[in-house]
DSSP file (Angstrom, degrees, kcal/mol; ACC not computed):
  #  RESIDUE AA STRUCTURE BP1 BP2  ACC     N-H-->O    O-->H-N    N-H-->O    O-->H-N    TCO  KAPPA ALPHA  PHI   PSI    X-CA   Y-CA   Z-CA
    1    1 A X     >        0   0    0      0, 0.0     4,-1.8     0, 0.0     5,-0.2   0.000 360.0 360.0 360.0 -44.9    2.7   52.5   -4.4
    2    2 A X  H  >  +     0   0    0      1,-0.2     4,-2.4     2,-0.2     5,-0.2   0.883 360.0  56.0 -57.7 -40.6    2.9   51.1   -8.0
    3    3 A X  H  > S+     0   0    0      1,-0.2     4,-2.4     2,-0.2    -1,-0.2   0.891 105.7  50.4 -61.5 -41.1    2.1   47.7   -6.6
    4    4 A X  H  > S+     0   0    0      2,-0.2     4,-2.3     1,-0.2    -1,-0.2   0.887 110.2  50.3 -63.4 -39.7   -1.1   49.0   -5.0
    5    5 A X  H  X S+     0   0    0     -4,-1.8     4,-2.7     2,-0.2     5,-0.2   0.909 111.7  47.5 -65.5 -43.2   -2.2   50.6   -8.2
    6    6 A X  H  X S+     0   0    0     -4,-2.4     4,-2.6     2,-0.2    -2,-0.2   0.899 112.2  49.1 -65.6 -40.7   -1.6   47.4  -10.2
    7    7 A X  H  X S+     0   0    0     -4,-2.4     4,-2.6     2,-0.2    -2,-0.2   0.904 112.4  49.3 -64.6 -41.0   -3.5   45.3   -7.7
    8    8 A X  H  X S+     0   0    0     -4,-2.3     4,-2.3     2,-0.2    -2,-0.2   0.927 113.9  44.2 -63.9 -47.1   -6.4   47.8   -7.7
    9    9 A X  H  X S+     0   0    0     -4,-2.7     4,-2.5     2,-0.2    -2,-0.2   0.912 114.0  50.8 -65.7 -41.3   -6.6   47.9  -11.6
   10   10 A X  H  X S+     0   0    0     -4,-2.6     4,-2.4    -5,-0.2    -2,-0.2   0.921 110.6  48.7 -61.3 -44.9   -6.3   44.1  -11.7
   11   11 A X  H  X S+     0   0    0     -4,-2.6     4,-2.3     1,-0.2     5,-0.2   0.909 110.8  51.1 -62.3 -41.6   -9.1   43.7   -9.2
   12   12 A X  H  X S+     0   0    0     -4,-2.3     4,-2.5     1,-0.2    -2,-0.2   0.924 110.7  48.1 -61.2 -44.5  -11.3   46.1  -11.1
   13   13 A X  H  X S+     0   0    0     -4,-2.5     4,-2.5     2,-0.2     5,-0.2   0.910 111.9  49.2 -64.2 -42.5  -10.7   44.2  -14.3
   14   14 A X  H  X S+     0   0    0     -4,-2.4     4,-2.2     2,-0.2    -1,-0.2   0.911 112.4  48.0 -62.8 -43.2  -11.4   40.8  -12.7
   15   15 A X  H  X S+     0   0    0     -4,-2.3     4,-2.2     2,-0.2    -2,-0.2   0.914 112.0  49.8 -63.0 -44.8  -14.6   42.1  -11.2
   16   16 A X  H  X S+     0   0    0     -4,-2.5     4,-2.5     1,-0.2    -2,-0.2   0.931 111.8  47.6 -60.9 -47.0  -15.8   43.7  -14.5
   17   17 A X  H  X S+     0   0    0     -4,-2.5     4,-2.5     1,-0.2     5,-0.3   0.879 109.4  54.0 -63.3 -39.2  -15.1   40.4  -16.4
   18   18 A X  H  X S+     0   0    0     -4,-2.2     4,-2.2    -5,-0.2     5,-0.3   0.919 111.0  45.5 -61.6 -43.8  -16.9   38.4  -13.8
   19   19 A X  H  X S+     0   0    0     -4,-2.2     4,-1.8     2,-0.2    -2,-0.2   0.934 113.6  49.2 -65.7 -46.0  -20.0   40.6  -14.1
   20   20 A X  H  < S+     0   0    0     -4,-2.5    -2,-0.2     1,-0.2    -1,-0.2   0.904 121.4  33.5 -61.6 -42.8  -19.9   40.6  -17.9
   21   21 A X  H  < S+     0   0    0     -4,-2.5    -1,-0.2    -5,-0.2    -2,-0.2   0.760 129.0  29.6 -89.3 -25.4  -19.5   36.8  -18.2
   22   22 A X  H  < S+     0   0    0     -4,-2.2     2,-0.5    -5,-0.3    -3,-0.2   0.564  88.4 100.5-115.7 -11.0  -21.5   35.5  -15.3
   23   23 A X     <  -     0   0    0     -4,-1.8     2,-0.4    -5,-0.3    -4,-0.0  -0.680  62.7-143.4 -82.5 123.2  -24.3   38.0  -14.6
   24   24 A X        -     0   0    0     -2,-0.5     2,-0.2     1,-0.0    -2,-0.1  -0.710  16.4-119.8 -87.5 133.3  -27.7   36.8  -16.0
   25   25 A X        -     0   0    0     -2,-0.4     2,-0.6     1,-0.0     3,-0.1  -0.504  20.5-152.4 -67.7 138.2  -30.0   39.5  -17.5
   26   26 A X    >>  -     0   0    0     -2,-0.2     3,-1.4     1,-0.1     4,-0.5  -0.937   6.7-165.9-116.1 107.3  -33.3   39.6  -15.7
   27   27 A X  G >4 S+     0   0    0     -2,-0.6     3,-0.7     1,-0.3    -1,-0.1   0.777  87.1  63.8 -67.6 -24.8  -36.0   40.9  -18.1
   28   28 A X  G 34 S+     0   0    0      1,-0.2    -1,-0.3    -3,-0.1     7,-0.0   0.760 104.3  47.3 -66.4 -24.7  -38.4   41.5  -15.2
   29   29 A X  G <4 S+     0   0    0     -3,-1.4    -1,-0.2     2,-0.1    -2,-0.2   0.534  94.0  98.6 -93.8  -8.5  -36.0   44.1  -13.8
   30   30 A X  S << S-     0   0    0     -3,-0.7     2,-0.1    -4,-0.5    -3,-0.0  -0.459  73.8-119.8 -83.3 151.3  -35.4   46.0  -17.1
   31   31 A X     >  -     0   0    0     -2,-0.1     4,-2.4     1,-0.1     5,-0.2  -0.399  40.6 -97.5 -76.6 169.0  -37.2   49.2  -18.1
   32   32 A X  H  > S+     0   0    0      1,-0.2     4,-2.3     2,-0.2     5,-0.2   0.866 121.8  50.0 -60.9 -40.1  -39.2   48.9  -21.3
   33   33 A X  H  > S+     0   0    0      2,-0.2     4,-2.1     1,-0.2    -1,-0.2   0.912 113.0  46.6 -68.1 -41.1  -36.6   50.4  -23.7
   34   34 A X  H  > S+     0   0    0      1,-0.2     4,-2.6     2,-0.2    -1,-0.2   0.896 112.2  50.9 -66.4 -39.3  -33.9   48.0  -22.4
   35   35 A X  H  X S+     0   0    0     -4,-2.4     4,-3.0     2,-0.2     5,-0.2   0.903 108.6  51.4 -66.8 -39.9  -36.2   45.1  -22.6
   36   36 A X  H  X S+     0   0    0     -4,-2.3     4,-2.4     2,-0.2     5,-0.2   0.938 113.2  44.8 -59.9 -47.5  -37.1   45.9  -26.2
   37   37 A X  H  X S+     0   0    0     -4,-2.1     4,-2.2     2,-0.2    -2,-0.2   0.894 114.3  49.5 -64.0 -40.3  -33.4   46.1  -27.2
   38   38 A X  H  X S+     0   0    0     -4,-2.6     4,-2.6     2,-0.2     5,-0.2   0.938 111.1  49.1 -63.3 -47.7  -32.6   42.9  -25.2
   39   39 A X  H  X S+     0   0    0     -4,-3.0     4,-3.0    44,-0.2     5,-0.3   0.929 112.4  47.9 -59.8 -45.7  -35.5   41.0  -26.9
   40   40 A X  H  X S+     0   0    0     -4,-2.4     4,-1.7    -5,-0.2    -1,-0.2   0.904 112.5  49.1 -62.9 -40.6  -34.5   42.1  -30.3
   41   41 A X  H  X S+     0   0    0     -4,-2.2     4,-0.5    -5,-0.2    -2,-0.2   0.936 116.1  41.7 -64.7 -46.6  -30.8   41.2  -29.7
   42   42 A X  H >X S+     0   0    0     -4,-2.6     3,-1.5     1,-0.2     4,-0.5   0.930 113.4  51.7 -68.7 -46.3  -31.6   37.7  -28.4
   43   43 A X  H >< S+     0   0    0     -4,-3.0     3,-1.2     1,-0.3    -1,-0.2   0.842 100.7  63.6 -61.6 -32.6  -34.3   36.9  -31.0
   44   44 A X  H 3< S+     0   0    0     -4,-1.7    -1,-0.3    -5,-0.3    -2,-0.2   0.734 100.6  53.4 -63.2 -21.3  -31.9   37.9  -33.8
   45   45 A X  H << S+     0   0    0     -3,-1.5    -1,-0.3    -4,-0.5    -2,-0.2   0.612  89.7  99.9 -87.7 -12.2  -29.7   34.9  -32.6
   46   46 A X    <<  -     0   0    0     -3,-1.2     2,-0.4    -4,-0.5    65,-0.0  -0.485  52.3-166.9 -78.3 143.0  -32.6   32.4  -32.9
   47   47 A X    >   -     0   0    0     -2,-0.2     3,-0.6    63,-0.0     5,-0.3  -0.998  23.2-117.0-128.8 132.8  -32.9   30.1  -35.9
   48   48 A X  T 3  S+     0   0    0     -2,-0.4    61,-0.2     1,-0.2    62,-0.1  -0.224  92.8  21.9 -62.5 157.3  -36.0   28.0  -36.6
   49   49 A X  T 3  S+     0   0    0     59,-2.0    -1,-0.2     3,-0.1    60,-0.1   0.800  86.5 114.2  57.8  35.9  -35.9   24.2  -36.6
   50   50 A X  S <  S-     0   0    0     -3,-0.6    -1,-0.1    58,-0.3     3,-0.1   0.210  94.7 -97.2-116.9  13.5  -32.7   24.0  -34.4
   51   51 A X        +     0   0    0     57,-0.3     2,-0.5     1,-0.3    -3,-0.1   0.626  66.7 158.8  83.0  13.6  -34.3   22.3  -31.4
   52   52 A X        -     0   0    0     -5,-0.3    56,-2.7    56,-0.2    -1,-0.3  -0.596  29.2-149.1 -72.6 121.8  -34.9   25.5  -29.4
   53   53 A X  B  >  -A  107   0A   0     -2,-0.5     4,-2.2    54,-0.2    54,-0.2  -0.453  24.0-114.2 -95.1 165.1  -37.6   24.8  -26.9
   54   54 A X  H  > S+     0   0    0     52,-2.2     4,-2.7     1,-0.2     5,-0.2   0.871 118.6  55.1 -59.9 -38.6  -40.3   26.9  -25.3
   55   55 A X  H  > S+     0   0    0     51,-0.3     4,-2.3     2,-0.2    -1,-0.2   0.917 107.3  49.4 -63.0 -43.7  -38.5   26.4  -22.0
   56   56 A X  H  > S+     0   0    0      1,-0.2     4,-1.6     2,-0.2    -2,-0.2   0.921 113.0  47.2 -60.7 -44.8  -35.3   27.8  -23.4
   57   57 A X  H  X S+     0   0    0     -4,-2.2     4,-3.1     1,-0.2     5,-0.4   0.916 113.4  46.3 -64.0 -45.3  -37.0   30.8  -24.9
   58   58 A X  H  X S+     0   0    0     -4,-2.7     4,-1.7     1,-0.2    -1,-0.2   0.857 109.9  54.2 -70.9 -32.7  -38.9   31.6  -21.7
   59   59 A X  H  < S+     0   0    0     -4,-2.3    -1,-0.2    -5,-0.2    -2,-0.2   0.875 118.0  36.4 -65.6 -35.8  -35.9   31.2  -19.5
   60   60 A X  H  < S+     0   0    0     -4,-1.6    -2,-0.2    -5,-0.2   -33,-0.2   0.908 131.6  25.5 -83.9 -44.7  -33.9   33.7  -21.7
   61   61 A X  H  < S-     0   0    0     -4,-3.1    -3,-0.2     1,-0.3    -2,-0.2   0.603  95.3-141.0 -99.3 -12.9  -36.7   36.2  -22.6
   62   62 A X     <  -     0   0    0     -4,-1.7    -1,-0.3    -5,-0.4    -2,-0.1  -0.391  57.0  -9.4  79.7-166.3  -39.1   35.9  -19.8
   63   63 A X  S    S-     0   0    0      1,-0.1     2,-0.0    -2,-0.1    17,-0.0  -0.367  76.2-115.1 -67.0 141.3  -42.9   36.0  -20.3
   64   64 A X        -     0   0    0      1,-0.1    18,-0.2    18,-0.1     3,-0.1  -0.334  12.4-131.8 -71.3 159.4  -44.1   37.0  -23.7
   65   65 A X  S    S+     0   0    0     16,-2.4     2,-0.3     1,-0.3    17,-0.2   0.829  92.2  11.6 -79.2 -32.1  -46.1   40.2  -24.0
   66   66 A X  E    S-B   81   0A   0     15,-1.6    15,-3.3    28,-0.1     2,-0.3  -0.991  71.3-177.9-142.1 144.7  -48.9   38.5  -26.1
   67   67 A X  E     +B   80   0A   0     -2,-0.3     2,-0.3    13,-0.2    13,-0.2  -0.996   5.9 179.3-144.7 151.5  -49.5   34.8  -26.7
   68   68 A X  E     -B   79   0A   0     11,-1.8    11,-3.0    -2,-0.3     2,-0.3  -0.991   7.8-173.5-148.4 144.8  -52.0   32.8  -28.7
   69   69 A X  E     -B   78   0A   0     -2,-0.3     2,-0.3     9,-0.2     9,-0.2  -0.990   8.2-176.2-143.1 150.3  -52.4   29.1  -29.1
   70   70 A X  E     -B   77   0A   0      7,-2.4     7,-2.9    -2,-0.3     2,-0.5  -0.971  15.7-142.5-139.1 156.8  -54.4   26.5  -31.1
   71   71 A X  E     -B   76   0A   0     -2,-0.3     5,-0.2     5,-0.2     2,-0.1  -0.979  12.8-171.1-122.6 128.6  -54.6   22.7  -31.0
   72   72 A X        -     0   0    0      3,-3.0    51,-0.0    -2,-0.5    50,-0.0  -0.297  51.8 -78.9 -95.7-169.3  -55.0   20.6  -34.1
   73   73 A X  S    S+     0   0    0      1,-0.2     3,-0.0    -2,-0.1    -2,-0.0   0.897 125.9   8.9 -59.2 -40.4  -55.6   16.9  -34.0
   74   74 A X  S    S+     0   0    0      1,-0.1     2,-0.3     0, 0.0    -1,-0.2   0.583 122.1  56.7-117.9 -13.9  -52.0   16.0  -33.3
   75   75 A X        -     0   0    0      2,-0.0    -3,-3.0    29,-0.0     2,-0.5  -0.866  57.1-144.0-129.2 155.2  -50.2   19.3  -32.7
   76   76 A X  E     -B   71   0A   0     -2,-0.3    29,-3.2    -5,-0.2     2,-0.4  -0.980  19.9-165.9-112.9 124.3  -50.2   22.3  -30.4
   77   77 A X  E     +BC  70 104A   0     -7,-2.9    -7,-2.4    -2,-0.5     2,-0.4  -0.938   7.6 180.0-111.7 134.1  -49.2   25.6  -32.0
   78   78 A X  E     -BC  69 103A   0     25,-2.4    25,-3.4    -2,-0.4     2,-0.5  -0.995  14.5-158.2-130.7 137.8  -48.3   28.7  -29.9
   79   79 A X  E     -BC  68 102A   0    -11,-3.0   -11,-1.8    -2,-0.4     2,-0.5  -0.978  11.2-164.6-115.5 123.3  -47.3   32.1  -31.1
   80   80 A X  E     -BC  67 101A   0     21,-2.7    21,-2.4    -2,-0.5     2,-0.6  -0.911   4.5-155.3-107.2 126.2  -45.4   34.1  -28.5
   81   81 A X  E     -BC  66 100A   0    -15,-3.3   -16,-2.4    -2,-0.5   -15,-1.6  -0.909   9.5-174.1-106.6 123.8  -45.0   37.9  -29.1
   82   82 A X  E     - C   0  99A   0     17,-2.3    17,-2.6    -2,-0.6     2,-0.2  -0.975  30.8-116.1-117.6 124.8  -42.1   39.7  -27.5
   83   83 A X  E     + C   0  98A   0     -2,-0.5    15,-0.3    15,-0.3   -44,-0.2  -0.388  41.7 162.3 -64.5 127.8  -42.0   43.5  -27.8
   84   84 A X        +     0   0    0     13,-1.9     2,-0.3     1,-0.3    14,-0.2   0.419  63.8  10.4-123.4  -6.8  -39.0   44.6  -29.8
   85   85 A X        -     0   0    0     12,-1.8     2,-0.5   -45,-0.0    -1,-0.3  -0.974  67.7-120.2-162.5 169.7  -39.9   48.2  -30.8
   86   86 A X        +     0   0    0     -2,-0.3     3,-0.1     1,-0.1     7,-0.1  -0.976  21.8 172.6-125.3 127.2  -42.5   50.8  -30.1
   87   87 A X  S    S+     0   0    0     -2,-0.5     2,-0.4     1,-0.3    -1,-0.1   0.826  77.8  24.0 -95.2 -42.9  -44.9   52.4  -32.7
   88   88 A X        -     0   0    0      4,-0.2     2,-2.2     0, 0.0     3,-0.4  -0.990  69.4-138.4-127.3 127.7  -47.1   54.4  -30.4
   89   89 A X        +     0   0    0     -2,-0.4    -3,-0.0     1,-0.2     0, 0.0  -0.290  68.0 118.7 -79.5  56.4  -46.1   55.7  -27.0
   90   90 A X  S    S-     0   0    0     -2,-2.2    -1,-0.2     2,-0.3     3,-0.1   0.419  83.1-114.5-103.2   0.8  -49.5   54.9  -25.6
   91   91 A X  S    S+     0   0    0     -3,-0.4     2,-0.5     1,-0.2    -2,-0.1   0.524  82.8 111.3  79.9   4.4  -48.5   52.3  -22.9
   92   92 A X        -     0   0    0     -4,-0.3     2,-0.5     2,-0.0    -2,-0.3  -0.951  61.3-141.1-114.4 129.1  -50.2   49.5  -24.7
   93   93 A X        -     0   0    0     -2,-0.5     2,-0.3   -28,-0.1    -7,-0.1  -0.772  23.5-175.4 -89.2 126.0  -48.3   46.7  -26.4
   94   94 A X    >   -     0   0    0     -2,-0.5     3,-2.2     1,-0.1     4,-0.1  -0.804  39.1-106.8-118.1 161.7  -49.7   45.5  -29.7
   95   95 A X  G >  S+     0   0    0      1,-0.3     3,-1.7    -2,-0.3   -13,-0.1   0.811 116.8  62.6 -58.5 -31.5  -48.7   42.7  -32.0
   96   96 A X  G 3  S+     0   0    0      1,-0.3    -1,-0.3     3,-0.0    -3,-0.0   0.582 100.5  54.1 -73.9  -6.1  -47.2   45.1  -34.5
   97   97 A X  G <  S+     0   0    0     -3,-2.2   -13,-1.9   -11,-0.0   -12,-1.8   0.285 105.5  72.0-101.1   7.0  -44.7   46.2  -31.9
   98   98 A X  E <  S-C   83   0A   0     -3,-1.7     2,-0.5   -15,-0.3   -15,-0.3  -0.742  75.0-127.5-120.8 162.9  -43.5   42.7  -31.3
   99   99 A X  E     -C   82   0A   0    -17,-2.6   -17,-2.3    -2,-0.3     2,-0.3  -0.965  33.7-136.9-107.8 130.4  -41.5   39.9  -33.0
  100  100 A X  E     -C   81   0A   0     -2,-0.5    12,-2.9   -19,-0.2     2,-0.5  -0.664  14.1-163.5 -92.9 141.4  -43.5   36.7  -33.1
  101  101 A X  E     -CD  80 111A   0    -21,-2.4   -21,-2.7    -2,-0.3     2,-0.5  -0.989  11.3-151.9-121.0 120.7  -42.0   33.3  -32.3
  102  102 A X  E     -CD  79 110A   0      8,-2.9     7,-3.1    -2,-0.5     8,-1.3  -0.819  11.4-167.9 -97.3 129.3  -44.1   30.3  -33.6
  103  103 A X  E     -CD  78 108A   0    -25,-3.4   -25,-2.4    -2,-0.5     2,-0.5  -0.938  10.5-162.8-116.9 136.7  -43.8   27.0  -31.6
  104  104 A X  E >  S-CD  77 107A   0      3,-2.7     3,-1.2    -2,-0.4   -27,-0.2  -0.978  86.0 -15.7-114.6 117.6  -45.0   23.6  -32.7
  105  105 A X  T 3  S-     0   0    0    -29,-3.2    -1,-0.2    -2,-0.5   -28,-0.1   0.905 131.3 -53.6  50.2  44.7  -45.2   21.2  -29.8
  106  106 A X  T 3  S+     0   0    0    -30,-0.4   -52,-2.2     1,-0.2     2,-0.4   0.628 115.5 113.6  68.6  19.6  -43.0   23.6  -27.8
  107  107 A X  E <  S-AD  53 104A   0     -3,-1.2    -3,-2.7   -54,-0.2     2,-0.3  -0.966  73.6-110.1-120.0 137.8  -40.3   23.7  -30.5
  108  108 A X  E     + D   0 103A   0    -56,-2.7   -59,-2.0    -2,-0.4   -58,-0.3  -0.473  45.4 158.3 -68.6 124.2  -39.4   26.9  -32.4
  109  109 A X  E     +     0   0A   0     -7,-3.1     2,-0.3     1,-0.4    -6,-0.2   0.565  60.2  14.9-123.4 -15.6  -40.4   26.6  -36.1
  110  110 A X  E     - D   0 102A   0     -8,-1.3    -8,-2.9   -63,-0.1    -1,-0.4  -0.992  56.5-154.8-159.2 154.7  -40.7   30.2  -37.3
  111  111 A X  E >   - D   0 101A   0     -2,-0.3     3,-0.9   -10,-0.2     4,-0.3  -0.971  55.9 -13.9-132.3 145.0  -39.9   33.8  -36.5
  112  112 A X  T 3> S-     0   0    0    -12,-2.9     4,-1.7    -2,-0.3     3,-0.4  -0.367 124.3  -7.0  72.9-139.6  -41.3   37.2  -37.3
  113  113 A X  H 3> S+     0   0    0      1,-0.2     4,-2.7     2,-0.2    -1,-0.2   0.813 133.6  59.1 -65.6 -29.7  -43.8   37.6  -40.2
  114  114 A X  H <> S+     0   0    0     -3,-0.9     4,-2.6     2,-0.2    -1,-0.2   0.891 104.4  51.6 -63.3 -38.1  -43.3   34.0  -41.2
  115  115 A X  H  > S+     0   0    0     -3,-0.4     4,-2.4    -4,-0.3    -2,-0.2   0.936 112.4  44.7 -63.7 -46.1  -44.5   32.9  -37.7
  116  116 A X  H  X S+     0   0    0     -4,-1.7     4,-2.7     2,-0.2     5,-0.2   0.919 114.2  49.1 -65.6 -43.7  -47.6   35.1  -38.0
  117  117 A X  H  X S+     0   0    0     -4,-2.7     4,-2.2     2,-0.2    -2,-0.2   0.932 113.6  45.8 -62.4 -46.6  -48.4   33.9  -41.5
  118  118 A X  H  X S+     0   0    0     -4,-2.6     4,-2.1     1,-0.2    -1,-0.2   0.907 113.7  49.0 -65.2 -40.9  -48.0   30.3  -40.7
  119  119 A X  H  X S+     0   0    0     -4,-2.4     4,-2.6    -5,-0.2    -2,-0.2   0.923 111.9  48.5 -63.5 -44.2  -50.0   30.6  -37.5
  120  120 A X  H  X S+     0   0    0     -4,-2.7     4,-2.6     1,-0.2    -1,-0.2   0.876 110.7  51.4 -63.5 -37.2  -52.9   32.4  -39.3
  121  121 A X  H  X S+     0   0    0     -4,-2.2     4,-1.7     2,-0.2    -1,-0.2   0.893 111.9  46.6 -68.1 -38.4  -52.9   29.8  -42.1
  122  122 A X  H  X S+     0   0    0     -4,-2.1     4,-1.1     2,-0.2    -2,-0.2   0.916 114.1  48.2 -65.6 -43.9  -53.1   27.0  -39.5
  123  123 A X  H  X S+     0   0    0     -4,-2.6     4,-0.9     1,-0.2     3,-0.3   0.896 111.8  48.5 -66.6 -40.1  -55.9   28.8  -37.6
  124  124 A X  H  < S+     0   0    0     -4,-2.6     4,-0.5     1,-0.2     3,-0.3   0.835 106.1  57.4 -70.8 -30.2  -57.9   29.5  -40.8
  125  125 A X  H  < S+     0   0    0     -4,-1.7     3,-0.3     1,-0.2    -1,-0.2   0.786 104.2  53.9 -69.9 -24.1  -57.6   25.9  -42.0
  126  126 A X  H  < S+     0   0    0     -4,-1.1    -1,-0.2    -3,-0.3    -2,-0.2   0.762 106.0  52.1 -77.8 -25.0  -59.2   24.8  -38.7
  127  127 A X     <        0   0    0     -4,-0.9    -1,-0.2    -3,-0.3    -2,-0.2   0.501 360.0 360.0 -90.3  -4.1  -62.2   27.1  -39.2
  128  128 A X              0   0    0     -4,-0.5    -1,-0.2    -3,-0.3    -2,-0.1   0.451 360.0 360.0 -88.7 360.0  -63.0   25.9  -42.7
């Protein structure tokens, strides 16, 4: 009888570890609160100028909630907004409820308010 209990507990632990280590999170399947927490957790691990590509970001976080892009003579800048918190429970995602990721030629170069500031500076320099 003890052997059956040990086998059962061991099987449970192995299955639990397999799920924890090998199950990929799917942002499309998450409810909004889980996705916000997931986005915040993952974005907190990102560092600018480390070679993190747009493909890597989209594979991990899924589609951004808001995106904007501009092209200069030589470069393409994209700012991707991923919702990380909620200010108003109105069902509409706004930029102030998101964390911004700025990409230059599909590589991460800035995060958060720095990303927005840099993108706006680049955008305003093109309109002058």
